[in-house]
All heavy atoms as an XYZ file, in Angstrom:
838
protein
N       0.837     -1.177      0.000
C       0.000      0.000      0.000
C       0.888      1.249      0.000
O       1.951      1.271      0.595
C      -0.900     -0.006      1.238
C      -1.870      1.147      1.256
S      -2.972      1.121      2.666
C      -1.997      2.026      3.844
N       0.417      2.285     -0.685
C       1.154      3.535     -0.745
C       0.434      4.600      0.075
O      -0.747      4.464      0.384
C       1.318      4.018     -2.196
C      -0.039      4.235     -2.854
C       2.162      3.083     -2.992
C       0.030      4.862     -4.199
N       1.153      5.645      0.423
C       0.555      6.798      1.079
C       0.794      8.005      0.190
O       1.936      8.327     -0.143
C       1.175      7.031      2.468
O       0.941      5.874      3.269
C       0.545      8.240      3.134
N      -0.282      8.628     -0.201
C      -0.242      9.814     -1.050
C      -0.084     11.034     -0.156
O      -0.831     11.206      0.795
C      -1.549      9.872     -1.850
C      -1.537     10.802     -3.024
C      -0.645     10.636     -4.068
C      -2.451     11.836     -3.100
C      -0.664     11.475     -5.167
C      -2.486     12.682     -4.185
C      -1.586     12.509     -5.222
N       0.906     11.875     -0.437
C       1.217     13.013      0.431
C       1.014     14.344     -0.302
O       0.815     14.376     -1.521
C       2.672     12.950      0.919
O       3.537     13.165     -0.198
C       2.981     11.616      1.590
N       1.149     15.406      0.444
C       1.027     16.759     -0.103
C       2.007     16.957     -1.259
O       1.677     17.594     -2.265
C       1.279     17.775      1.016
C       1.098     19.205      0.620
C       1.280     20.120      1.823
C       1.089     21.575      1.468
N       1.219     22.460      2.640
N       3.188     16.422     -1.138
C       4.204     16.562     -2.187
C       3.838     15.822     -3.477
O       4.372     16.128     -4.542
C       5.563     16.045     -1.697
C       6.155     16.930     -0.612
O       5.828     18.138     -0.571
O       6.926     16.410      0.207
N       2.940     14.840     -3.385
C       2.543     14.048     -4.550
C       1.385     14.667     -5.328
O       1.110     14.247     -6.458
C       2.116     12.637     -4.114
C       3.230     11.864     -3.455
O       4.377     11.928     -3.939
O       2.953     11.190     -2.434
N       0.697     15.633     -4.735
C      -0.501     16.204     -5.352
C      -0.212     16.797     -6.726
O       0.824     17.415     -6.955
C      -1.104     17.284     -4.453
C      -1.787     16.787     -3.188
C      -2.028     17.940     -2.224
C      -3.089     16.064     -3.510
N      -1.139     16.626     -7.630
C      -1.047     17.181     -8.977
C      -1.257     18.692     -8.942
O      -0.590     19.440     -9.640
C      -2.109     16.512     -9.863
C      -2.036     16.877    -11.311
C      -1.121     16.270    -12.153
C      -2.895     17.829    -11.840
C      -1.057     16.605    -13.497
C      -2.841     18.167    -13.183
C      -1.926     17.552    -14.015
N      -2.199     19.133     -8.128
C      -2.502     20.560     -7.975
C      -1.823     21.109     -6.726
O      -1.670     20.407     -5.736
C      -4.011     20.785     -7.863
C      -4.734     20.533     -9.157
C      -5.365     19.321     -9.397
C      -4.771     21.503    -10.149
C      -6.018     19.082    -10.589
C      -5.419     21.272    -11.347
C      -6.040     20.063    -11.563
O      -6.683     19.825    -12.755
N      -1.475     22.388     -6.776
C      -0.794     22.995     -5.635
C      -1.569     24.162     -5.033
O      -1.058     24.848     -4.157
C       0.592     23.492     -6.066
O       0.466     24.445     -7.102
N      -2.799     24.372     -5.452
C      -3.558     25.543     -5.017
C      -4.625     25.234     -3.960
O      -5.605     25.957     -3.824
C      -4.209     26.227     -6.219
C      -5.192     25.325     -6.959
O      -5.171     24.093     -6.742
O      -5.973     25.860     -7.771
N      -4.430     24.181     -3.210
C      -5.395     23.823     -2.166
C      -5.332     24.777     -0.988
O      -4.294     25.384     -0.718
C      -5.125     22.394     -1.648
C      -5.445     21.323     -2.653
C      -4.432     20.679     -3.358
C      -6.751     20.956     -2.902
C      -4.718     19.702     -4.282
C      -7.051     19.965     -3.836
C      -6.034     19.352     -4.521
O      -6.323     18.382     -5.440
N      -6.431     24.874     -0.279
C      -6.466     25.553      1.011
C      -6.036     24.508      2.045
O      -6.343     23.330      1.899
C      -7.884     26.044      1.314
C      -8.395     27.057      0.308
C      -9.882     27.311      0.443
O     -10.474     27.025      1.510
O     -10.463     27.789     -0.533
N      -5.345     24.950      3.086
C      -4.831     24.016      4.087
C      -5.314     24.421      5.482
O      -4.573     24.985      6.257
C      -3.310     23.917      4.030
C      -2.873     23.304      2.751
C      -2.476     23.945      1.627
C      -2.844     21.904      2.439
N      -2.185     23.041      0.632
C      -2.404     21.781      1.106
C      -3.140     20.740      3.157
C      -2.265     20.543      0.476
C      -2.993     19.523      2.534
C      -2.557     19.419      1.220
N      -6.576     24.124      5.747
C      -7.139     24.404      7.075
C      -6.593     23.424      8.093
O      -6.169     22.316      7.747
C      -8.661     24.302      7.038
O      -9.196     25.275      6.174
N      -6.637     23.812      9.343
C      -6.211     22.940     10.423
C      -7.424     22.173     10.944
O      -8.464     22.755     11.185
C      -5.588     23.763     11.568
O      -4.498     24.515     11.032
C      -5.085     22.868     12.673
N      -7.266     20.871     11.087
C      -8.322     20.008     11.611
C      -7.782     19.269     12.828
O      -6.598     18.941     12.866
C      -8.737     18.955     10.575
C      -9.366     19.502      9.326
C      -8.601     19.783      8.196
C     -10.731     19.716      9.257
C      -9.177     20.270      7.034
C     -11.316     20.196      8.097
C     -10.538     20.466      6.993
O     -11.126     20.948      5.851
N      -8.661     18.968     13.769
C      -8.250     18.070     14.849
C      -8.212     16.662     14.266
O      -8.940     16.352     13.317
C      -9.184     18.165     16.085
C     -10.619     17.799     15.729
C      -9.110     19.547     16.704
C     -11.527     17.627     16.937
N      -7.368     15.820     14.800
C      -7.137     14.502     14.199
C      -8.378     13.617     14.155
O      -8.466     12.720     13.332
C      -6.005     13.779     14.924
O      -6.348     13.562     16.280
N      -9.359     13.878     15.008
C     -10.561     13.051     15.013
C     -11.690     13.636     14.157
O     -12.779     13.086     14.110
C     -11.054     12.862     16.450
O     -11.387     14.122     17.010
N     -11.433     14.738     13.474
C     -12.452     15.349     12.623
C     -12.853     14.352     11.539
O     -11.990     13.805     10.840
C     -11.891     16.629     11.987
C     -12.954     17.450     11.296
O     -13.768     16.879     10.536
O     -12.980     18.670     11.512
N     -14.164     14.098     11.354
C     -14.596     13.122     10.349
C     -14.252     13.525      8.912
O     -14.313     12.697      8.021
C     -16.103     13.025     10.556
C     -16.492     14.232     11.330
C     -15.276     14.662     12.093
N     -13.869     14.774      8.696
C     -13.461     15.191      7.357
C     -12.112     14.604      6.971
O     -11.792     14.511      5.784
C     -13.405     16.712      7.271
C     -14.774     17.346      7.352
C     -14.691     18.840      7.262
C     -16.098     19.419      7.316
N     -16.099     20.868      7.123
N     -11.331     14.183      7.981
C      -9.993     13.639      7.695
C      -9.686     12.374      8.487
O      -8.533     11.966      8.599
C      -8.896     14.689      7.963
C      -8.896     15.142      9.421
C      -9.024     15.878      7.020
C      -7.622     15.813      9.859
N     -10.707     11.740      9.055
C     -10.476     10.514      9.823
C     -11.696      9.609      9.769
O     -12.764     10.012      9.328
C     -10.146     10.843     11.284
O     -11.286     11.371     11.930
N     -11.503      8.399     10.241
C     -12.610      7.450     10.289
C     -12.884      6.832      8.938
O     -12.007      6.711      8.098
N     -14.138      6.468      8.729
C     -14.499      5.840      7.466
C     -15.169      6.864      6.554
O     -15.635      7.915      6.999
C     -15.427      4.650      7.697
C     -16.766      5.002      8.288
C     -17.629      3.782      8.474
C     -19.008      4.242      8.956
N     -19.980      3.196      8.899
N     -15.184      6.550      5.279
C     -15.858      7.404      4.312
C     -17.350      7.299      4.584
O     -17.906      6.203      4.643
C     -15.522      6.957      2.881
C     -14.030      7.132      2.614
C     -16.361      7.711      1.869
C     -13.569      6.571      1.290
N     -17.983      8.465      4.771
C     -19.398      8.463      5.134
C     -20.117      9.672      4.563
O     -19.706     10.220      3.549
C     -19.543      8.384      6.660
C     -18.860      9.527      7.386
O     -18.522     10.545      6.748
O     -18.667      9.410      8.606
N     -21.170     10.109      5.230
C     -21.990     11.231      4.776
C     -21.404     12.595      5.142
O     -22.073     13.617      4.982
C     -23.403     11.095      5.362
C     -24.178      9.917      4.797
C     -24.494     10.085      3.313
O     -24.982     11.161      2.914
O     -24.220      9.142      2.540
N     -20.177     12.629      5.601
C     -19.520     13.881      5.945
C     -19.355     14.727      4.679
O     -18.970     14.210      3.631
C     -18.138     13.613      6.580
O     -18.319     12.823      7.752
C     -17.423     14.901      6.938
N     -19.627     16.016      4.801
C     -19.465     16.942      3.672
C     -17.995     16.970      3.241
O     -17.096     16.892      4.066
C     -19.953     18.334      4.035
C     -21.473     18.361      4.223
C     -22.058     19.738      4.273
N     -21.929     20.530      3.055
C     -22.634     20.360      1.926
N     -23.503     19.382      1.850
N     -22.468     21.172      0.903
N     -17.798     17.089      1.944
C     -16.464     17.064      1.355
C     -16.215     18.351      0.586
O     -17.064     18.814     -0.173
C     -16.349     15.864      0.408
C     -15.042     15.786     -0.323
C     -13.907     15.355      0.320
C     -14.958     16.145     -1.657
C     -12.689     15.281     -0.348
C     -13.763     16.074     -2.344
C     -12.626     15.645     -1.685
N     -15.031     18.933      0.780
C     -14.637     20.144      0.075
C     -13.419     19.816     -0.788
O     -12.326     19.586     -0.261
C     -14.308     21.260      1.070
C     -13.927     22.555      0.399
O     -13.576     22.597     -0.767
N     -13.991     23.627      1.165
N     -13.616     19.802     -2.090
C     -12.523     19.421     -3.003
C     -11.418     20.460     -3.095
O     -10.410     20.228     -3.750
C     -13.075     19.106     -4.390
C     -13.603     20.294     -5.146
C     -14.107     19.855     -6.498
C     -14.501     21.046     -7.348
N     -14.929     20.618     -8.675
N     -11.577     21.586     -2.418
C     -10.540     22.613     -2.407
C      -9.691     22.580     -1.141
O      -8.731     23.339     -1.027
C     -11.162     23.994     -2.584
C     -11.842     24.112     -3.924
O     -11.248     23.822     -4.941
N     -13.099     24.514     -3.922
N     -10.041     21.713     -0.197
C      -9.295     21.565      1.055
C      -8.291     20.411      0.906
O      -8.678     19.253      0.766
C     -10.230     21.276      2.223
C     -10.968     22.465      2.736
C     -10.036     23.437      3.445
O      -8.962     23.082      3.931
N     -10.453     24.684      3.498
N      -7.020     20.738      0.939
C      -5.986     19.735      0.731
C      -6.047     18.552      1.674
O      -5.879     17.401      1.248
N      -6.282     18.809      2.960
C      -6.338     17.702      3.938
C      -7.490     16.750      3.628
O      -7.340     15.535      3.764
C      -6.473     18.251      5.358
C      -5.261     19.011      5.844
S      -3.794     17.970      6.013
C      -4.259     16.964      7.397
N      -8.618     17.284      3.210
C      -9.773     16.444      2.891
C      -9.508     15.611      1.636
O      -9.863     14.431      1.576
C     -11.027     17.292      2.709
C     -11.497     17.937      3.992
C     -12.793     18.705      3.829
O     -13.694     18.222      3.110
O     -12.918     19.789      4.447
N      -8.871     16.216      0.654
C      -8.550     15.502     -0.582
C      -7.548     14.382     -0.304
O      -7.740     13.243     -0.744
C      -8.025     16.483     -1.659
C      -7.484     15.734     -2.867
C      -9.120     17.454     -2.072
N      -6.493     14.681      0.444
C      -5.512     13.646      0.783
C      -6.143     12.503      1.559
O      -5.870     11.322      1.286
C      -4.361     14.250      1.595
C      -3.348     15.064      0.825
C      -2.341     15.705      1.780
C      -2.620     14.210     -0.205
N      -6.989     12.836      2.533
C      -7.662     11.809      3.319
C      -8.470     10.891      2.408
O      -8.352      9.659      2.474
C      -8.572     12.449      4.371
C      -9.640     11.522      4.877
C      -9.324     10.503      5.769
C     -10.953     11.632      4.443
C     -10.294      9.619      6.211
C     -11.918     10.758      4.882
C     -11.595      9.756      5.755
O     -12.556      8.878      6.182
N      -9.296     11.486      1.548
C     -10.171     10.675      0.706
C      -9.364      9.819     -0.272
O      -9.643      8.628     -0.435
C     -11.156     11.572     -0.045
C     -12.277     10.831     -0.764
C     -13.124     10.023      0.217
C     -13.150     11.798     -1.518
N      -8.350     10.408     -0.886
C      -7.523      9.631     -1.813
C      -6.877      8.453     -1.101
O      -6.925      7.317     -1.583
C      -6.447     10.519     -2.475
C      -7.095     11.506     -3.437
C      -5.396      9.661     -3.194
C      -6.160     12.574     -3.964
N      -6.288      8.674      0.066
C      -5.631      7.582      0.786
C      -6.617      6.517      1.247
O      -6.284      5.321      1.247
C      -4.804      8.139      1.942
C      -3.494      8.713      1.452
O      -2.735      8.044      0.758
N      -3.239      9.968      1.771
N      -7.826      6.907      1.620
C      -8.840      5.912      1.994
C      -9.220      5.060      0.785
O      -9.340      3.837      0.889
C     -10.092      6.583      2.573
C      -9.915      7.152      3.955
C      -9.498      6.095      4.950
C     -10.677      5.565      5.710
N     -10.293      4.682      6.826
N      -9.400      5.705     -0.364
C      -9.768      4.954     -1.566
C      -8.641      4.044     -2.027
O      -8.891      2.904     -2.424
C     -10.182      5.927     -2.681
C     -11.446      6.732     -2.412
C     -11.720      7.704     -3.546
C     -12.644      5.842     -2.157
N      -7.415      4.523     -1.960
C      -6.258      3.698     -2.322
C      -6.222      2.445     -1.448
O      -5.964      1.343     -1.936
C      -4.958      4.521     -2.191
C      -3.733      3.630     -2.163
C      -4.857      5.528     -3.313
N      -6.487      2.611     -0.168
C      -6.506      1.485      0.759
C      -7.663      0.531      0.449
O      -7.476     -0.680      0.353
C      -6.595      2.006      2.195
C      -6.423      0.909      3.220
O      -5.604      0.000      3.003
O      -7.126      0.961      4.253
N      -8.848      1.075      0.245
C     -10.026      0.248     -0.042
C      -9.898     -0.508     -1.352
O     -10.305     -1.658     -1.457
C     -11.293      1.118     -0.090
C     -11.837      1.630      1.224
C     -12.937      2.656      0.983
C     -12.389      0.480      2.060
N      -9.356      0.146     -2.348
C      -9.285     -0.438     -3.681
C      -7.947     -1.110     -3.958
O      -7.708     -1.605     -5.056
C      -9.566      0.623     -4.734
C     -10.947      1.218     -4.613
C     -12.026      0.682     -3.976
C     -11.390      2.479     -5.125
N     -13.111      1.531     -4.065
C     -12.748      2.630     -4.759
C     -10.775      3.487     -5.846
C     -13.499      3.754     -5.106
C     -11.515      4.599     -6.190
C     -12.870      4.722     -5.828
N      -7.060     -1.116     -2.977
C      -5.773     -1.793     -3.076
C      -4.933     -1.309     -4.264
O      -4.324     -2.105     -4.973
C      -5.978     -3.310     -3.143
C      -4.729     -4.069     -2.756
O      -3.908     -3.528     -1.992
O      -4.545     -5.204     -3.260
N      -4.922      0.001     -4.480
C      -4.082      0.586     -5.528
C      -2.648      0.653     -5.018
O      -2.401      0.803     -3.836
C      -4.547      1.994     -5.891
C      -5.815      2.035     -6.700
C      -6.569      3.199     -6.736
C      -6.255      0.970     -7.441
C      -7.734      3.274     -7.484
C      -7.411      1.019     -8.186
C      -8.145      2.180     -8.211
N      -1.702      0.584     -5.950
C      -0.301      0.594     -5.533
C       0.557      1.584     -6.318
O       1.775      1.569     -6.178
C       0.287     -0.804     -5.675
O       0.216     -1.220     -7.026
N      -0.069      2.442     -7.131
C       0.700      3.376     -7.939
C       0.275      4.816     -7.662
O      -0.910      5.116     -7.548
C       0.513      3.085     -9.422
C       1.059      1.734     -9.836
C       0.903      1.519    -11.303
C       1.466      0.148    -11.675
N       1.304     -0.131    -13.095
N       1.250      5.697     -7.606
C       0.991      7.128     -7.425
C       0.108      7.638     -8.569
O      -0.732      8.510     -8.373
C       2.318      7.923     -7.353
C       3.058      7.592     -6.060
C       2.090      9.420     -7.485
C       2.391      8.070     -4.791
N       0.274      7.094     -9.753
C      -0.524      7.518    -10.905
C      -2.015      7.325    -10.653
O      -2.834      8.140    -11.101
C      -0.103      6.752    -12.174
C       1.273      7.102    -12.672
C       2.406      6.385    -11.926
O       2.141      5.451    -11.150
O       3.572      6.787    -12.120
N      -2.382      6.269     -9.927
C      -3.795      6.048     -9.582
C      -4.289      7.121     -8.620
O      -5.416      7.604     -8.739
C      -3.985      4.659     -8.959
O      -3.639      3.656     -9.876
N      -3.442      7.519     -7.694
C      -3.792      8.585     -6.749
C      -4.014      9.899     -7.485
O      -4.974     10.627     -7.201
C      -2.692      8.761     -5.704
S      -2.372      7.307     -4.704
N      -3.129     10.188     -8.419
C      -3.256     11.423     -9.190
C      -4.523     11.391    -10.036
O      -5.219     12.402    -10.178
C      -1.994     11.662    -10.042
C      -0.816     11.976     -9.116
C      -2.208     12.780    -11.059
C       0.534     12.016     -9.798
N      -4.863     10.233    -10.567
C      -6.098     10.127    -11.346
C      -7.308     10.397    -10.454
O      -8.239     11.100    -10.862
C      -6.210      8.759    -12.017
C      -7.458      8.651    -12.879
C      -7.538      7.349    -13.642
C      -8.830      7.294    -14.441
N      -8.952      6.046    -15.218
N      -7.312      9.864     -9.236
C      -8.404     10.147     -8.305
C      -8.486     11.653     -8.056
O      -9.572     12.250     -8.111
C      -8.241      9.389     -6.973
C      -8.335      7.888     -7.180
C      -9.301      9.857     -5.957
C      -7.940      7.059     -5.960
N      -7.339     12.264     -7.777
C      -7.310     13.702     -7.517
C      -7.863     14.484     -8.701
O      -8.697     15.383     -8.541
C      -5.881     14.158     -7.220
C      -5.776     15.657     -6.990
C      -4.351     16.172     -6.920
O      -3.403     15.413     -7.210
O      -4.200     17.367     -6.585
N      -7.425     14.149     -9.886
C      -7.880     14.874    -11.074
C      -9.358     14.629    -11.354
O     -10.071     15.535    -11.804
C      -7.022     14.502    -12.278
C      -5.596     15.038    -12.124
C      -4.773     14.832    -13.353
N      -5.232     15.748    -14.401
C      -4.793     15.694    -15.663
N      -3.907     14.773    -16.014
N      -5.242     16.546    -16.560
N      -9.833     13.423    -11.103
C     -11.274     13.151    -11.247
C     -12.073     14.081    -10.340
O     -13.082     14.671    -10.756
C     -11.591     11.702    -10.886
S     -11.121     10.482    -12.110
N     -11.618     14.203     -9.097
C     -12.311     15.045     -8.119
C     -12.256     16.508     -8.548
O     -13.275     17.203     -8.553
C     -11.705     14.853     -6.716
C     -12.026     13.451     -6.187
C     -12.201     15.922     -5.752
C     -11.263     13.054     -4.938
N     -11.102     16.990     -8.909
C     -10.948     18.412     -9.235
C     -11.546     18.794    -10.587
O     -12.110     19.866    -10.739
C      -9.470     18.788     -9.240
C      -8.870     19.010     -7.894
C      -9.358     20.275     -7.218
N      -8.955     21.491     -7.871
C      -7.897     22.211     -7.546
N      -7.143     21.851     -6.529
N      -7.593     23.294     -8.229
N     -11.403     17.920    -11.580
C     -11.766     18.302    -12.942
C     -13.111     17.776    -13.414
O     -13.717     18.375    -14.310
C     -10.683     17.841    -13.910
C      -9.324     18.463    -13.644
C      -8.235     17.922    -14.538
O      -8.521     17.518    -15.689
O      -7.067     17.885    -14.081
N     -13.592     16.677    -12.873
C     -14.768     16.034    -13.436
C     -15.947     15.875    -12.473
O     -17.064     15.640    -12.903
C     -14.403     14.626    -13.960
C     -13.268     14.587    -14.948
C     -13.651     15.148    -16.279
C     -12.519     14.960    -17.288
N     -12.838     15.487    -18.595
N     -15.708     15.980    -11.188
C     -16.762     15.737    -10.199
C     -17.919     16.712    -10.380
O     -17.710     17.924    -10.372
C     -16.192     15.872     -8.783
C     -17.120     15.501     -7.643
C     -17.352     13.990     -7.621
C     -16.526     15.954     -6.310
N     -19.145     16.209    -10.540
C     -20.299     17.097    -10.661
C     -20.483     17.930     -9.388
O     -20.294     17.425     -8.281
C     -21.477     16.138    -10.854
C     -20.863     14.879    -11.373
C     -19.509     14.804    -10.722
N     -20.849     19.207     -9.530
C     -20.972     20.099     -8.368
C     -22.008     19.650     -7.339
O     -21.888     19.977     -6.169
C     -21.383     21.443     -8.975
C     -21.329     21.296    -10.437
C     -21.103     19.871    -10.779
N     -23.007     18.888     -7.763
C     -24.050     18.451     -6.829
C     -23.559     17.390     -5.843
O     -24.191     17.126     -4.836
C     -25.264     17.922     -7.598
C     -24.977     16.655     -8.368
C     -26.160     16.120     -9.101
C     -25.726     14.855     -9.833
N     -26.808     14.089    -10.337
N     -22.416     16.788     -6.114
C     -21.874     15.759     -5.227
C     -21.072     16.458     -4.141
O     -20.089     17.132     -4.422
C     -21.017     14.750     -6.011
C     -21.923     13.989     -6.990
C     -20.290     13.810     -5.073
C     -21.206     13.001     -7.853
N     -21.496     16.254     -2.882
C     -20.891     17.036     -1.801
C     -20.527     16.231     -0.556
O     -20.071     16.802      0.420
C     -21.844     18.164     -1.398
O     -23.055     17.611     -0.904
N     -20.724     14.928     -0.580
C     -20.402     14.100      0.587
C     -19.345     13.068      0.213
O     -19.262     12.622     -0.929
C     -21.655     13.413      1.106
C     -22.678     14.427      1.591
C     -23.914     13.773      2.106
C     -24.864     14.872      2.575
N     -26.170     14.345      2.885
N     -18.535     12.708      1.198
C     -17.439     11.763      0.961
C     -17.918     10.495      0.259
O     -17.316     10.052     -0.724
C     -16.780     11.365      2.281
C     -16.030     12.453      2.975
C     -15.557     12.018      4.351
O     -15.948     10.978      4.878
N     -14.703     12.849      4.940
N     -18.978      9.911      0.775
C     -19.510      8.665      0.229
C     -19.927      8.836     -1.234
O     -19.690      7.956     -2.059
C     -20.718      8.245      1.076
C     -20.932      6.779      1.182
C     -21.955      6.489      2.278
O     -23.079      7.018      2.211
O     -21.606      5.734      3.201
N     -20.546      9.965     -1.547
C     -20.972     10.240     -2.916
C     -19.765     10.395     -3.839
O     -19.782      9.902     -4.968
C     -21.807     11.523     -2.973
C     -23.122     11.446     -2.238
C     -23.803     12.802     -2.109
O     -23.135     13.855     -2.234
O     -25.017     12.796     -1.869
N     -18.740     11.065     -3.359
C     -17.521     11.244     -4.151
C     -16.901      9.880     -4.452
O     -16.569      9.575     -5.599
C     -16.498     12.155     -3.435
C     -15.187     12.218     -4.223
C     -17.060     13.549     -3.223
N     -16.753      9.059     -3.442
C     -16.152      7.731     -3.615
C     -16.944      6.897     -4.611
O     -16.360      6.250     -5.495
C     -16.059      7.017     -2.270
N     -18.255      6.909     -4.491
C     -19.108      6.141     -5.402
C     -18.979      6.660     -6.824
O     -18.837      5.882     -7.770
C     -20.578      6.196     -4.940
O     -20.665      5.608     -3.638
C     -21.493      5.457     -5.898
N     -18.991      7.981     -6.982
C     -18.887      8.567     -8.314
C     -17.551      8.215     -8.962
O     -17.504      7.840    -10.139
C     -19.077     10.084     -8.237
C     -19.050     10.706     -9.594
C     -20.107     10.869    -10.450
C     -17.893     11.201    -10.275
N     -19.659     11.452    -11.613
C     -18.316     11.666    -11.533
C     -16.554     11.307     -9.929
C     -17.437     12.218    -12.453
C     -15.674     11.854    -10.848
C     -16.124     12.307    -12.094
N     -16.466      8.333     -8.208
C     -15.151      7.997     -8.759
C     -15.128      6.529     -9.179
O     -14.670      6.189    -10.275
C     -14.013      8.309     -7.758
C     -12.681      7.719     -8.232
C     -13.880      9.809     -7.538
N     -15.636      5.660     -8.330
C     -15.638      4.232     -8.643
C     -16.452      3.934     -9.909
O     -16.005      3.178    -10.776
C     -16.189      3.439     -7.463
C     -16.118      1.950     -7.665
C     -16.593      1.187     -6.442
O     -17.445      1.663     -5.706
N     -16.045      0.015     -6.246
N     -17.626      4.540    -10.035
C     -18.493      4.293    -11.194
C     -17.908      4.842    -12.497
O     -18.189      4.322    -13.573
C     -19.877      4.893    -10.961
C     -20.734      4.219     -9.895
C     -22.008      5.012     -9.647
C     -21.062      2.785    -10.297
N     -17.112      5.881    -12.402
C     -16.576      6.534    -13.593
C     -15.108      6.234    -13.864
O     -14.545      6.729    -14.843
C     -16.791      8.052    -13.474
C     -18.258      8.389    -13.548
O     -18.834      8.421    -14.620
N     -18.881      8.597    -12.402
N     -14.485      5.438    -13.009
C     -13.046      5.182    -13.073
C     -12.570      4.744    -14.454
O     -11.586      5.262    -14.988
C     -12.664      4.149    -12.019
C     -11.192      3.904    -11.955
C     -10.511      2.819    -12.424
C     -10.206      4.778    -11.395
N      -9.158      2.965    -12.181
C      -8.960      4.166    -11.541
C     -10.267      6.019    -10.771
C      -7.774      4.734    -11.101
C      -9.087      6.591    -10.331
C      -7.863      5.954    -10.499
N     -13.240      3.798    -15.049
C     -12.762      3.222    -16.310
C     -13.032      4.106    -17.526
O     -12.407      3.923    -18.568
C     -13.393      1.855    -16.526
C     -12.877      0.809    -15.549
C     -13.448     -0.546    -15.813
C     -12.889     -1.542    -14.818
N     -13.459     -2.863    -14.978
N     -13.943      5.058    -17.397
C     -14.297      5.889    -18.555
C     -13.577      7.233    -18.592
O     -13.603      7.914    -19.606
C     -15.813      6.140    -18.599
O     -16.220      6.826    -17.417
C     -16.566      4.830    -18.723
N     -12.927      7.619    -17.499
C     -12.252      8.911    -17.466
C     -10.762      8.734    -17.754
O     -10.089      7.928    -17.116
C     -12.447      9.604    -16.092
C     -13.920      9.946    -15.898
C     -11.574     10.838    -15.979
C     -14.238     10.560    -14.558
N     -10.310      9.487    -18.713
C      -8.897      9.476    -19.091
C      -8.389     10.920    -19.082
O      -9.138     11.840    -19.412
C      -8.691      8.866    -20.480
C      -9.070      7.398    -20.562
C      -8.169      6.496    -19.746
O      -6.971      6.809    -19.608
O      -8.664      5.470    -19.248
N      -7.126     11.096    -18.769
C      -6.508     12.406    -18.773
C      -5.255     12.373    -19.624
O      -4.535     11.381    -19.622
C      -6.123     12.836    -17.354
C      -7.289     12.999    -16.430
C      -7.610     12.009    -15.517
C      -8.079     14.144    -16.493
C      -8.688     12.163    -14.667
C      -9.158     14.297    -15.646
C      -9.473     13.323    -14.720
N      -5.024     13.474    -20.308
C      -3.755     13.611    -21.035
C      -2.689     13.978    -20.021
O      -2.955     14.688    -19.068
C      -3.857     14.705    -22.090
C      -4.783     14.342    -23.205
C      -4.821     15.437    -24.235
C      -5.782     15.040    -25.339
N      -5.907     16.091    -26.359
N      -1.496     13.495    -20.226
C      -0.387     13.826    -19.317
C      -0.016     15.279    -19.524
O       0.007     15.770    -20.645
C       0.806     12.912    -19.573
C       0.514     11.488    -19.209
C       1.748     10.644    -19.281
C       1.352      9.236    -18.895
N       2.473      8.446    -18.494
N       0.276     15.948    -18.401
C       0.676     17.355    -18.473
C       2.126     17.481    -18.115
O       2.686     16.750    -17.409
C      -0.166     18.188    -17.510
C      -1.571     18.340    -18.013
C      -2.319     19.321    -17.131
C      -3.730     19.519    -17.630
N      -4.468     20.470    -16.857
């Protein structure tokens, strides 16, 4: 298993709010907690949870998750669980050109 870090992120313009370690936005299981795709800690948390759940082993998969969230996620999707489901359902159909 890999751990995706701030240094691995494709985008560098995230907001970096401080959270307590038990905040459901960055801990626990993926659930109905509201998700902000512009908050770096929330994005890292969700990517690492999905990598663990889906047993991904490449940084490229993490970057694809990040780009799916930032570039393709419909605005009406606002909860962690919804984001995870949407990424999973669209994983095979979304492709990105290398930058």
